[in-house]
C-alpha positions as MATLAB code, in Angstrom:
seq = 'MVYSKKQNYSLYYSGSSSKTGQDGNGFILLKKMQNYVIGFEPYSERLCKLKIKGKYNNITLINVHAPTEEHTEEQFYDNLQYLLDKTPKSDIIIILGDVNTQENEVTGQHTLHEETNINGELLCEFA';
ca = [
     144.729   90.336   76.618;
     148.415   90.318   76.964;
     149.385   90.022   80.866;
     153.377   89.825   81.383;
     155.056   90.329   84.630;
     158.502   91.041   84.766;
     161.130   91.481   87.420;
     159.812   95.274   88.760;
     156.372   95.868   87.134;
     153.624   93.599   85.879;
     151.638   94.902   82.127;
     148.030   94.683   82.039;
     147.118   95.216   77.833;
     144.332   95.415   76.114;
     144.339   94.908   72.174;
     145.394   92.657   69.788;
     148.361   90.415   70.835;
     149.353   90.040   67.139;
     149.514   93.622   66.432;
     151.415   94.512   69.983;
     152.550   98.428   69.721;
     149.812   99.562   67.090;
     146.533   99.211   68.898;
     145.006   99.066   72.448;
     145.815  100.370   75.970;
     146.702   99.130   79.477;
     148.345   99.350   82.857;
     151.963   99.000   84.205;
     152.248   98.480   87.873;
     154.791   98.712   89.967;
     155.908   95.242   91.752;
     154.865   96.689   94.777;
     151.182   97.524   93.798;
     150.883   93.672   92.108;
     149.314   92.355   96.001;
     146.504   94.902   95.343;
     145.366   94.100   92.268;
     141.331   92.571   92.313;
     140.948   91.899   88.927;
     141.770   93.104   85.254;
     139.025   93.333   82.437;
     140.110   93.878   78.925;
     137.544   95.298   77.136;
     138.691   96.486   73.567;
     141.571   98.120   71.761;
     140.179  101.404   73.090;
     138.758  100.510   76.866;
     139.910   98.250   79.668;
     139.370   97.924   83.368;
     141.843   97.077   86.710;
     140.245   96.999   90.228;
     142.216   97.445   92.999;
     141.687   97.075   96.576;
     141.695  100.058   98.582;
     141.519  100.792  102.339;
     138.031  101.602  102.750;
     136.659  101.082   99.287;
     138.252   99.469   95.708;
     139.506  101.715   93.159;
     138.603  101.056   89.764;
     140.331  102.430   87.246;
     139.358  102.665   83.439;
     141.445  103.733   81.113;
     140.284  104.969   77.683;
     141.620  105.974   74.082;
     138.675  107.833   72.235;
     138.634  107.439   68.439;
     139.927  110.844   66.673;
     137.278  113.251   65.004;
     138.339  111.942   61.861;
     137.271  108.246   63.040;
     134.458  108.689   65.514;
     133.094  105.441   66.838;
     129.050  106.475   68.297;
     129.620  103.326   70.380;
     132.708  104.148   72.415;
     130.653  106.409   74.447;
     128.200  103.020   75.224;
     130.526  100.735   75.768;
     132.239  103.086   78.079;
     128.797  103.679   79.896;
     128.510   99.895   79.918;
     131.614   99.449   81.747;
     130.549  101.867   84.441;
     127.219   99.902   84.834;
     129.111   96.935   85.731;
     131.077   98.662   88.490;
     130.136   98.162   91.883;
     128.436  101.452   93.094;
     130.809  101.646   96.334;
     134.118  101.594   93.895;
     136.293  105.130   93.418;
     135.725  105.306   89.697;
     138.667  107.055   87.573;
     138.957  107.182   84.014;
     141.894  108.011   82.642;
     143.399  108.546   79.296;
     143.179  109.684   76.049;
     139.469  111.423   75.072;
     140.868  113.028   71.943;
     138.682  116.339   72.533;
     138.643  120.010   72.298;
     136.395  121.505   74.849;
     135.696  125.435   75.842;
     132.333  125.009   77.343;
     133.555  122.774   80.643;
     136.890  124.028   81.004;
     136.116  127.675   81.882;
     137.493  130.929   80.516;
     141.141  129.282   80.843;
     141.306  127.168   77.594;
     143.975  126.123   74.611;
     140.696  125.798   72.415;
     138.207  128.290   70.863;
     136.042  125.844   70.002;
     134.410  122.281   70.638;
     135.232  119.650   68.240;
     132.431  116.636   68.109;
     134.322  114.456   70.372;
     134.362  117.449   72.671;
     130.439  117.695   72.776;
     130.065  113.813   72.953;
     132.266  113.758   75.936;
     130.194  117.032   77.800;
     126.973  114.445   76.875;
     128.516  111.527   78.559;
     129.477  113.758   81.766;
];
């Protein structure tokens, strides 16, 4: 994990500190949001979690970068489920990032893709 505090923002980064810019993901927060951060959990180069103090409920943001179809990792969704299971049920949970999918089964009649790829099927099964 790399944590960097600049004048106007803070960077929370999950990934290798020796290969920055090549793999990993994270969050950039404006300085005024820093006081609301309860915790940051770097899980892997593909998953990290940021917890923010909310007015009524805490907010857990989970940033994902799913593997491409050519590099499908079966354990990716297991790891995501593990992070969800560790999150208090009272938290508002938002999953964001890049899931590298093409799906037409859940998006309805207005979709960019005519076929669902393997990652799209995995995402539908997870949901």
